[in-house]
A tleap script that builds the chain and sets N, CA, C and O, in Angstrom:
source leaprc.protein.ff14SB
mol = sequence {
  NMET LYS PRO ARG LYS PRO ARG ASP PRO ASN
  GLY LEU VAL HIE ALA LEU LEU TYR THR ARG
  VAL SER GLY ALA GLU HIE GLN LYS LEU GLY
  LEU ARG LEU ASP VAL GLN GLU LYS ALA THR
  ARG SER TYR ALA ALA SER GLN ALA GLY TRP
  ILE VAL ALA GLY GLU TYR GLN ASP MET MET
  THR GLY GLN ARG ASP ASP ARG PRO GLN TYR
  GLN GLU CMET
}
set mol.1.N position { 1.938 -19.314 7.930 }
set mol.1.CA position { 3.271 -18.854 7.659 }
set mol.1.C position { 3.256 -17.331 7.572 }
set mol.1.O position { 2.403 -16.753 6.898 }
set mol.2.N position { 4.197 -16.682 8.253 }
set mol.2.CA position { 4.306 -15.229 8.207 }
set mol.2.C position { 4.939 -14.815 6.885 }
set mol.2.O position { 5.852 -15.481 6.398 }
set mol.3.N position { 4.451 -13.697 6.292 }
set mol.3.CA position { 5.100 -13.224 5.064 }
set mol.3.C position { 6.533 -12.789 5.369 }
set mol.3.O position { 6.801 -12.173 6.401 }
set mol.4.N position { 7.425 -13.112 4.478 }
set mol.4.CA position { 8.822 -12.741 4.653 }
set mol.4.C position { 9.044 -11.314 4.213 }
set mol.4.O position { 8.564 -10.917 3.151 }
set mol.5.N position { 9.752 -10.538 4.995 }
set mol.5.CA position { 10.057 -9.156 4.653 }
set mol.5.C position { 11.327 -9.138 3.813 }
set mol.5.O position { 12.382 -9.570 4.279 }
set mol.6.N position { 11.237 -8.636 2.562 }
set mol.6.CA position { 12.452 -8.588 1.748 }
set mol.6.C position { 13.445 -7.596 2.356 }
set mol.6.O position { 13.084 -6.463 2.672 }
set mol.7.N position { 14.680 -8.022 2.515 }
set mol.7.CA position { 15.700 -7.165 3.109 }
set mol.7.C position { 16.862 -7.001 2.130 }
set mol.7.O position { 17.213 -7.926 1.397 }
set mol.8.N position { 17.443 -5.816 2.134 }
set mol.8.CA position { 18.630 -5.606 1.328 }
set mol.8.C position { 19.854 -5.997 2.157 }
set mol.8.O position { 19.710 -6.332 3.333 }
set mol.9.N position { 21.035 -5.962 1.581 }
set mol.9.CA position { 22.229 -6.392 2.316 }
set mol.9.C position { 22.485 -5.598 3.598 }
set mol.9.O position { 23.171 -6.090 4.494 }
set mol.10.N position { 21.948 -4.383 3.701 }
set mol.10.CA position { 22.131 -3.560 4.898 }
set mol.10.C position { 21.061 -3.820 5.951 }
set mol.10.O position { 21.039 -3.144 6.979 }
set mol.11.N position { 20.180 -4.778 5.719 }
set mol.11.CA position { 19.145 -5.109 6.690 }
set mol.11.C position { 17.905 -4.240 6.606 }
set mol.11.O position { 17.045 -4.321 7.483 }
set mol.12.N position { 17.787 -3.413 5.580 }
set mol.12.CA position { 16.631 -2.533 5.435 }
set mol.12.C position { 15.479 -3.266 4.749 }
set mol.12.O position { 15.699 -4.136 3.906 }
set mol.13.N position { 14.272 -2.913 5.113 }
set mol.13.CA position { 13.075 -3.486 4.492 }
set mol.13.C position { 12.583 -2.521 3.428 }
set mol.13.O position { 12.427 -1.329 3.693 }
set mol.14.N position { 12.340 -3.019 2.241 }
set mol.14.CA position { 11.804 -2.211 1.147 }
set mol.14.C position { 10.293 -2.416 1.117 }
set mol.14.O position { 9.811 -3.480 0.729 }
set mol.15.N position { 9.561 -1.404 1.523 }
set mol.15.CA position { 8.101 -1.495 1.630 }
set mol.15.C position { 7.437 -0.978 0.362 }
set mol.15.O position { 7.862 0.024 -0.213 }
set mol.16.N position { 6.394 -1.673 -0.062 }
set mol.16.CA position { 5.547 -1.227 -1.159 }
set mol.16.C position { 4.195 -0.881 -0.555 }
set mol.16.O position { 3.565 -1.718 0.092 }
set mol.17.N position { 3.749 0.355 -0.765 }
set mol.17.CA position { 2.489 0.817 -0.189 }
set mol.17.C position { 1.399 0.756 -1.248 }
set mol.17.O position { 1.577 1.242 -2.364 }
set mol.18.N position { 0.264 0.153 -0.890 }
set mol.18.CA position { -0.844 0.009 -1.836 }
set mol.18.C position { -2.128 0.506 -1.200 }
set mol.18.O position { -2.477 0.109 -0.088 }
set mol.19.N position { -2.826 1.375 -1.909 }
set mol.19.CA position { -4.120 1.874 -1.462 }
set mol.19.C position { -5.131 1.657 -2.584 }
set mol.19.O position { -4.793 1.688 -3.767 }
set mol.20.N position { -6.400 1.434 -2.172 }
set mol.20.CA position { -7.441 1.167 -3.164 }
set mol.20.C position { -8.792 1.573 -2.628 }
set mol.20.O position { -9.088 1.392 -1.447 }
set mol.21.N position { -9.599 2.115 -3.495 }
set mol.21.CA position { -11.016 2.320 -3.205 }
set mol.21.C position { -11.806 1.788 -4.381 }
set mol.21.O position { -11.339 1.797 -5.520 }
set mol.22.N position { -13.019 1.322 -4.088 }
set mol.22.CA position { -13.876 0.817 -5.148 }
set mol.22.C position { -14.553 1.945 -5.911 }
set mol.22.O position { -14.833 1.813 -7.103 }
set mol.23.N position { -14.813 3.037 -5.237 }
set mol.23.CA position { -15.495 4.143 -5.900 }
set mol.23.C position { -16.119 5.083 -4.899 }
set mol.23.O position { -15.645 5.214 -3.771 }
set mol.24.N position { -17.179 5.734 -5.316 }
set mol.24.CA position { -17.815 6.787 -4.527 }
set mol.24.C position { -18.295 6.309 -3.159 }
set mol.24.O position { -18.230 7.066 -2.190 }
set mol.25.N position { -18.770 5.082 -3.061 }
set mol.25.CA position { -19.278 4.592 -1.780 }
set mol.25.C position { -18.173 4.530 -0.730 }
set mol.25.O position { -18.383 4.921 0.418 }
set mol.26.N position { -17.018 4.049 -1.112 }
set mol.26.CA position { -15.887 4.029 -0.175 }
set mol.26.C position { -15.488 5.440 0.226 }
set mol.26.O position { -15.132 5.686 1.379 }
set mol.27.N position { -15.547 6.354 -0.714 }
set mol.27.CA position { -15.186 7.742 -0.420 }
set mol.27.C position { -16.097 8.291 0.681 }
set mol.27.O position { -15.636 8.998 1.577 }
set mol.28.N position { -17.387 7.964 0.613 }
set mol.28.CA position { -18.351 8.431 1.617 }
set mol.28.C position { -18.070 7.831 2.986 }
set mol.28.O position { -18.342 8.464 4.006 }
set mol.29.N position { -17.531 6.625 3.022 }
set mol.29.CA position { -17.269 5.937 4.287 }
set mol.29.C position { -15.946 6.363 4.926 }
set mol.29.O position { -15.541 5.810 5.948 }
set mol.30.N position { -15.280 7.338 4.327 }
set mol.30.CA position { -14.022 7.814 4.887 }
set mol.30.C position { -12.823 6.982 4.485 }
set mol.30.O position { -11.763 7.080 5.103 }
set mol.31.N position { -12.976 6.174 3.470 }
set mol.31.CA position { -11.885 5.324 3.013 }
set mol.31.C position { -11.175 5.944 1.807 }
set mol.31.O position { -10.703 5.236 0.917 }
set mol.32.N position { -11.109 7.265 1.794 }
set mol.32.CA position { -10.509 7.974 0.665 }
set mol.32.C position { -9.044 7.593 0.499 }
set mol.32.O position { -8.377 7.202 1.457 }
set mol.33.N position { -8.558 7.712 -0.727 }
set mol.33.CA position { -7.175 7.378 -1.013 }
set mol.33.C position { -6.202 8.222 -0.199 }
set mol.33.O position { -5.192 7.710 0.284 }
set mol.34.N position { -6.495 9.515 -0.044 }
set mol.34.CA position { -5.568 10.370 0.702 }
set mol.34.C position { -5.477 9.958 2.168 }
set mol.34.O position { -4.408 10.057 2.770 }
set mol.35.N position { -6.581 9.499 2.747 }
set mol.35.CA position { -6.582 9.031 4.134 }
set mol.35.C position { -5.763 7.740 4.238 }
set mol.35.O position { -4.975 7.575 5.170 }
set mol.36.N position { -5.948 6.840 3.293 }
set mol.36.CA position { -5.185 5.590 3.287 }
set mol.36.C position { -3.689 5.844 3.078 }
set mol.36.O position { -2.847 5.209 3.713 }
set mol.37.N position { -3.370 6.785 2.173 }
set mol.37.CA position { -1.964 7.125 1.921 }
set mol.37.C position { -1.294 7.613 3.197 }
set mol.37.O position { -0.187 7.190 3.532 }
set mol.38.N position { -1.968 8.498 3.897 }
set mol.38.CA position { -1.415 9.041 5.140 }
set mol.38.C position { -1.161 7.916 6.146 }
set mol.38.O position { -0.117 7.883 6.798 }
set mol.39.N position { -2.118 7.002 6.267 }
set mol.39.CA position { -1.996 5.903 7.216 }
set mol.39.C position { -0.861 4.947 6.835 }
set mol.39.O position { -0.093 4.531 7.703 }
set mol.40.N position { -0.746 4.595 5.556 }
set mol.40.CA position { 0.300 3.657 5.148 }
set mol.40.C position { 1.680 4.299 5.262 }
set mol.40.O position { 2.635 3.645 5.682 }
set mol.41.N position { 1.791 5.571 4.890 }
set mol.41.CA position { 3.076 6.271 5.028 }
set mol.41.C position { 3.477 6.388 6.492 }
set mol.41.O position { 4.642 6.196 6.842 }
set mol.42.N position { 2.512 6.703 7.340 }
set mol.42.CA position { 2.785 6.831 8.769 }
set mol.42.C position { 3.252 5.495 9.347 }
set mol.42.O position { 4.205 5.447 10.125 }
set mol.43.N position { 2.579 4.422 8.966 }
set mol.43.CA position { 2.963 3.098 9.458 }
set mol.43.C position { 4.384 2.753 9.016 }
set mol.43.O position { 5.198 2.306 9.823 }
set mol.44.N position { 4.674 2.959 7.747 }
set mol.44.CA position { 6.010 2.639 7.240 }
set mol.44.C position { 7.077 3.472 7.951 }
set mol.44.O position { 8.151 2.966 8.277 }
set mol.45.N position { 6.777 4.741 8.188 }
set mol.45.CA position { 7.731 5.621 8.870 }
set mol.45.C position { 7.979 5.183 10.313 }
set mol.45.O position { 9.051 5.432 10.863 }
set mol.46.N position { 6.998 4.538 10.919 }
set mol.46.CA position { 7.139 4.114 12.322 }
set mol.46.C position { 7.944 2.819 12.472 }
set mol.46.O position { 8.285 2.423 13.587 }
set mol.47.N position { 8.241 2.171 11.361 }
set mol.47.CA position { 8.968 0.902 11.394 }
set mol.47.C position { 10.460 1.159 11.181 }
set mol.47.O position { 10.856 1.708 10.153 }
set mol.48.N position { 11.267 0.773 12.130 }
set mol.48.CA position { 12.710 0.983 12.033 }
set mol.48.C position { 13.283 0.233 10.834 }
set mol.48.O position { 13.050 -0.966 10.678 }
set mol.49.N position { 14.017 0.926 10.003 }
set mol.49.CA position { 14.700 0.295 8.883 }
set mol.49.C position { 13.873 0.109 7.631 }
set mol.49.O position { 14.331 -0.531 6.685 }
set mol.50.N position { 12.659 0.655 7.598 }
set mol.50.CA position { 11.838 0.507 6.403 }
set mol.50.C position { 12.087 1.665 5.448 }
set mol.50.O position { 12.161 2.822 5.863 }
set mol.51.N position { 12.215 1.346 4.180 }
set mol.51.CA position { 12.334 2.335 3.114 }
set mol.51.C position { 11.148 2.133 2.184 }
set mol.51.O position { 10.891 1.014 1.740 }
set mol.52.N position { 10.427 3.200 1.888 }
set mol.52.CA position { 9.305 3.099 0.951 }
set mol.52.C position { 9.893 3.029 -0.457 }
set mol.52.O position { 10.470 3.996 -0.956 }
set mol.53.N position { 9.735 1.871 -1.081 }
set mol.53.CA position { 10.313 1.627 -2.401 }
set mol.53.C position { 9.314 1.892 -3.524 }
set mol.53.O position { 9.689 1.906 -4.697 }
set mol.54.N position { 8.048 2.102 -3.174 }
set mol.54.CA position { 7.047 2.384 -4.192 }
set mol.54.C position { 5.677 2.564 -3.576 }
set mol.54.O position { 5.366 2.005 -2.524 }
set mol.55.N position { 4.861 3.361 -4.258 }
set mol.55.CA position { 3.477 3.578 -3.823 }
set mol.55.C position { 2.566 3.342 -5.019 }
set mol.55.O position { 2.837 3.801 -6.128 }
set mol.56.N position { 1.491 2.622 -4.772 }
set mol.56.CA position { 0.569 2.216 -5.835 }
set mol.56.C position { -0.860 2.445 -5.364 }
set mol.56.O position { -1.162 2.310 -4.178 }
set mol.57.N position { -1.745 2.795 -6.310 }
set mol.57.CA position { -3.147 2.944 -5.937 }
set mol.57.C position { -4.052 2.674 -7.123 }
set mol.57.O position { -3.717 2.962 -8.272 }
set mol.58.N position { -5.199 2.116 -6.809 }
set mol.58.CA position { -6.219 1.820 -7.807 }
set mol.58.C position { -7.563 2.309 -7.311 }
set mol.58.O position { -7.804 2.399 -6.107 }
set mol.59.N position { -8.435 2.625 -8.256 }
set mol.59.CA position { -9.832 2.950 -7.960 }
set mol.59.C position { -10.683 1.927 -8.703 }
set mol.59.O position { -11.339 2.236 -9.698 }
set mol.60.N position { -10.651 0.712 -8.191 }
set mol.60.CA position { -11.389 -0.405 -8.786 }
set mol.60.C position { -11.808 -1.351 -7.675 }
set mol.60.O position { -11.290 -1.288 -6.560 }
set mol.61.N position { -12.731 -2.209 -7.985 }
set mol.61.CA position { -13.165 -3.204 -7.019 }
set mol.61.C position { -12.026 -4.150 -6.656 }
set mol.61.O position { -11.213 -4.512 -7.507 }
set mol.62.N position { -11.974 -4.542 -5.406 }
set mol.62.CA position { -10.959 -5.463 -4.939 }
set mol.62.C position { -11.198 -6.891 -5.378 }
set mol.62.O position { -10.344 -7.753 -5.172 }
set mol.63.N position { -12.349 -7.158 -5.982 }
set mol.63.CA position { -12.656 -8.513 -6.444 }
set mol.63.C position { -11.905 -8.852 -7.728 }
set mol.63.O position { -11.864 -10.008 -8.150 }
set mol.64.N position { -11.309 -7.822 -8.346 }
set mol.64.CA position { -10.566 -8.044 -9.589 }
set mol.64.C position { -9.074 -8.086 -9.275 }
set mol.64.O position { -8.555 -7.208 -8.585 }
set mol.65.N position { -8.398 -9.091 -9.774 }
set mol.65.CA position { -6.954 -9.137 -9.559 }
set mol.65.C position { -6.180 -8.547 -10.737 }
set mol.65.O position { -4.950 -8.595 -10.760 }
set mol.66.N position { -6.901 -7.989 -11.718 }
set mol.66.CA position { -6.223 -7.364 -12.864 }
set mol.66.C position { -6.115 -5.847 -12.696 }
set mol.66.O position { -5.970 -5.119 -13.679 }
set mol.67.N position { -6.187 -5.375 -11.452 }
set mol.67.CA position { -6.049 -3.934 -11.212 }
set mol.67.C position { -4.655 -3.500 -11.655 }
set mol.67.O position { -3.675 -4.125 -11.248 }
set mol.68.N position { -4.527 -2.450 -12.476 }
set mol.68.CA position { -3.245 -2.068 -13.073 }
set mol.68.C position { -2.126 -1.819 -12.051 }
set mol.68.O position { -1.029 -2.359 -12.201 }
set mol.69.N position { -2.383 -1.024 -11.034 }
set mol.69.CA position { -1.339 -0.709 -10.070 }
set mol.69.C position { -1.028 -1.907 -9.171 }
set mol.69.O position { 0.111 -2.085 -8.739 }
set mol.70.N position { -2.035 -2.719 -8.894 }
set mol.70.CA position { -1.815 -3.949 -8.134 }
set mol.70.C position { -0.869 -4.866 -8.903 }
set mol.70.O position { 0.054 -5.440 -8.326 }
set mol.71.N position { -1.101 -4.999 -10.199 }
set mol.71.CA position { -0.245 -5.819 -11.026 }
set mol.71.C position { 1.176 -5.234 -11.111 }
set mol.71.O position { 2.156 -5.978 -11.074 }
set mol.72.N position { 1.281 -3.915 -11.224 }
set mol.72.CA position { 2.588 -3.248 -11.276 }
set mol.72.C position { 3.383 -3.501 -10.002 }
set mol.72.O position { 4.590 -3.739 -10.043 }
set mol.73.N position { 2.682 -3.444 -8.865 }
set mol.73.CA position { 3.337 -3.649 -7.586 }
set mol.73.C position { 3.925 -5.048 -7.526 }
set mol.73.O position { 4.526 -5.423 -6.519 }
savepdb mol mol.pdb
quit
């Protein structure tokens, strides 16, 4: 099943951008938060009708689902 894109009454998509790194090792591999932010913002901007409704980021392992910003999102 494809994820449903939430739309407002005007047909716009409200996008939530999430970036995460586990720590120093990811930073060395070029997976820095600033690089991810640029990529997610660029992608959202390239989609017709998308509005960035929020941006979230964590510096924790992805194996944990209690990441603060992930939960906020």
